[in-house]
N, C-alpha and C positions, 0 to 999 in steps of 0.2 A: 283664657290663657293656656298656652301649650306647655305641657310638661313631659319630659323624657326621663325615664328612669332605667338605668342600666343595672344588670345583675349578672352573676355567673363568674366574676373574676376570682382570682386566687392564685395559689401556687400550683404549678404543674411541672412535671419533669420533661426535659427535652425529649421529643419524640412521642409524647403522649397526645392527649386531646383535651380540648376545653370548648365549651359553647357559651358565648355571651348572648344575652337577650337585652332588648331595649323596648320598653312598652311606652306608647305615646297616648296622652290623653289631652282633651281640650279642643281638638280640631279634627277634621276628616283626615284620617291617616293616609288614605289612598291619594290625597292631593299632593303628597310630598315625595320627592326623591329622598331616599334615606342613605346616609353614609356613615362609615366608621373612620375615625381618625385615631391617631395615637401620639403620645408625647412621652419620650424617654427623658430621664433626668438630664438636665443640661442641654437638651436639644429642642428644636422647634417642633411644633405640632405638624404631623405629616399625614397625608392621605393614605388610607389603607384600601378601602373598597366602597362602592356605592351600588345601589340597585334602583331601577326605574320604578315608577308609580305602580305599574301592574306586575312587576317582578320579572318581566321578560327579557330585560337587558341588565348587564352588570359590568362594572369596571373594577380592575384590580391594579394595585401597585405591583411593580415587577418583583419586589422583595417577598411578596406573599402569594403571588399567583401560583396555582396548583397545590397550595397547602391550605389556604383559607377559602371558605365559601360563605357568601352572603345569601340570605334568603329572607322572605317576609311573608307574613300571614296577615292580610288586610282585615280579615274577620276578627282577628285578635289584636289588631293595632300594634303588632310586634314585629321587630326586625331582629334577625339572628346573625351571629358571626360564629361559624364553626371553624375552630382552629385545630388543624391536624398537623402533627409533626412540628410543633413549635420549637423554636430555637432560643437560646439565651438572649440573642439580639432582638427578639420580639418583646422582651420585657419593657413595659411601658404602662402608662395610664391610658385606657381606651375609652374614647368618647363616641357616642352616637349623636347624629345631628340630622335635622330636617331641612330640606332645600326645596323652596317653592319654584325656583327658576327652571330647573330641569337638568337633564343628564349632561348637557353641553358645559355646564359649570360644576359638575359633580366633584371635581378634584380640588376646587378652590374653597378653602375654609371660609373666606369672607363672603361667600355667596349663600351660606347656610343661615337660616333664620333662627333656629332654636337648637340648643345643645343640652345634653345630659350632664350630670355632675361628674361622670367618669368612674371607671372601675379599674382597680389595679390588677394587672396580670404580671406575674413573676414566673419566669421559666428557669428552672434550675438545671445545671449541666451535670 
């Protein structure tokens, strides 16, 4: 059974920085494309970023490109989301997810096989 556990969420001031982590257990981590999604109160879950199995390719939503960076450490079975210069509109519950299909479906939440429980990120103005 695959388990994803996020950590690192919390309260951050706008313009600050925060790093989220997601550790995966139960299957070969390097078999999965890893993604981050978020869901703000009253809104649908939306794609944030994704990284390929080997870490050589990544995708970003326009809203976070140049501010957020995704990375992964396959030896530690962990994926990271570095949030620099967060804005109040980035406030949401952030979820990591594992996708066996590949990068071509990385922006589609229904293509992800496993999800973490989510971690709250609140950005104060």
